N, C-alpha and C positions, 0 to 999 in steps of 0.2 A: 289848568285853571280856566274856569268858565266865566263869561261876562253876562251880566243881566241888568235890567232896569227894575227897580223895586221901590217899595215904600217902607220906611221904617215904622215899626210898631211902637206906639206910645200908649200909656195908660191901660195896658193889658198884661196882667200878671199871669203868664203861662208856665212859670217855673214849676208849680205842683204837677201840671200836666206833663211837662218834659221829663220829670223824675219818674213818671210811671211808664214811659215809653222806651222801647229799646233803640234809642237814637243817641247820637253824639250831640250833647248840648253845645250851643254857641253862647258867647258872652251876651248879656242882656242888651248892651248897646248895639249889638249887631243883629238883633231880631228884626226880621223884615218879611214882607210879603212880596214875592217875585211877581212882577207884572209880565215880563217877557224875558225869556232866556235867549241870548243872541249868539251863543257859541263860544268857541275857544279863541277867536280872533278879536282883539280889542277894536272897538269902533273908532273911526277917525275922529279927530277933534271937531271937525265940522259937524258930523252927525251928532256927537255928544252935545255940542253947543245948541244945535237945533232942538234936540230933545229937551234940554234944560230950559230954553226959552218957551217951548210949547207947554210944558207942565208947571212952569214957575208961578203961574197965576191961579192954579187950581187950589181952592181952599181946603183946609183939613176936612175930613169927613169921617163918619162912623159907619161900621158895617156890622151886620148880624150874621153870625156864622152858623152853619148847620153841621152835617155829618163830617167827621174827621176820617180821612182815608190815608193809610200808610202806603207809601210807594217806594220801590217797585212792588213790594209785597210786605205782608205783616210780619214775616219771620226775619227779614233783613231790610228794614226800611232805611232809606237814605234821606228821605224828606217826607213831609206830609202835605196834604191838600185838604182844604175845607171847602165845603159847598157854600157859596155866598147866597144868603137868604134875602138880605135887604141892605140898602145903603141910604144914608141920609146925611144932610149937611151937619157940620160940627156946630154945636151950641155950647158955649162955655168958655 
């Protein structure tokens, strides 16, 4: 099992997209964007607390996504990556 820090995806219905891709879907409440993968060793509670404090005040934001890339390859993708085109503060 790997550990990572990420952001949950809200208000983005990618279910139709997932159904067209050769990937194993996850439950909607687990959809996320990984910010950084930290490996197979769980971070210490101290590190986890510091990360939580540092990101706790970041407001919600919107992103505009570009090209979808299937990784490690298009025949056997394990995950996908989107090119980030723009980011703006959340209004709503």
